[in-house]
Every structure is written in structure tokens, then in C-alpha cells.
C-alpha positions in Angstrom: -90.8 -25.1 16.3 -87.2 -26.1 17.2 -84.6 -23.4 18.2 -82.8 -24.0 14.9 -86.0 -23.4 12.9 -86.8 -20.3 15.0 -83.4 -18.9 14.3 -83.8 -19.6 10.6 -87.2 -17.8 10.5 -85.9 -14.8 12.4 -82.6 -14.3 10.6 -83.7 -15.0 7.0 -85.2 -11.5 6.7 -82.2 -9.6 8.0 -79.6 -7.9 5.8 -76.3 -8.6 7.4 -74.2 -6.1 5.4 -71.0 -6.6 3.5 -69.1 -8.1 6.4 -71.3 -11.1 6.7 -73.0 -11.8 3.3 -75.4 -14.7 3.1 -74.4 -17.0 0.4 -76.5 -20.0 -0.8 -74.8 -23.2 -1.6 -74.9 -25.3 -4.7 -72.5 -27.3 -6.8 -69.3 -25.5 -7.4 -70.1 -22.5 -5.1 -67.1 -21.3 -3.1 -68.2 -19.6 0.1 -66.5 -16.4 1.4 -65.3 -16.5 5.0 -66.8 -15.6 7.4 -70.4 -16.4 6.3 -73.8 -17.5 7.3 -75.6 -20.3 5.5 -79.4 -20.9 5.5 -79.9 -24.6 5.2 -83.0 -26.7 4.7 -83.4 -30.4 4.3 -86.6 -32.3 3.2 -87.6 -35.0 5.7 -90.6 -37.0 4.6 -92.8 -35.6 1.9 -94.0 -32.4 3.6 -91.6 -31.5 6.4 -88.5 -29.5 6.3 -85.7 -29.3 8.8 -84.3 -25.8 8.8 -81.2 -24.3 10.4 -78.6 -21.5 10.2 -74.9 -22.4 10.0 -72.0 -20.1 10.7 -68.7 -20.7 9.1 -66.7 -20.1 12.3 -66.6 -18.1 15.5 -65.8 -14.9 13.7 -69.0 -15.2 11.7 -70.9 -15.7 15.0 -69.2 -12.6 16.5 -70.0 -10.5 13.3 -73.6 -11.7 13.5 -73.9 -10.7 17.1 -72.4 -7.3 16.3 -74.9 -6.8 13.5 -77.9 -7.7 15.6 -76.8 -5.2 18.3 -76.3 -2.6 15.5 -79.9 -3.2 14.3 -81.2 -2.9 17.9 -82.2 -6.5 18.2 -81.6 -7.9 21.7 -80.8 -11.5 20.6 -78.0 -13.4 22.2 -76.1 -15.6 19.7 -74.9 -19.0 21.0 -73.0 -21.8 19.3 -75.2 -24.8 18.9 -74.6 -28.4 17.9 
């Protein structure tokens, strides 16, 4: 499993609180800033590429703070 897919699996069950709401995209959806998006893309007929995207460095910082608050020793890093 890729690091991006592991992050997706780990973070999808965490409630981030009002400072960092998860919003799911769709046509016409306006995202609040800062925010975290859970993204998935179908590749082939059975495989999905999954990743987590942060709107900006503030979102990454808020995510790190929330994980610390929840007692989860996970270091957040900016990926490509």
C-alpha cells in the first residue's frame, strides 16, 4: 500500500473538529479554507488510487495539532 493510501486509510476515521472539517467535492461545491479532502480515482476496473489533500500549509498545521491533541504520534509531511 502506498504512503498516500495508508494516510487515507488512517485519517478517514478521525473527526478533525470544527477547525478542519472534511468536505467532499462535487460539482458546484465551494470548499472552506483550510480543509482536508479525501480523494479517490478509479484506475482500471477494480483498483483505486486514494490520497489525502490539504488546502494549504495552515491545513497541514491544523491537522498536526489535532493528531497531537488526539494522542496520535504521527508526523505530518508535505508530499507531492
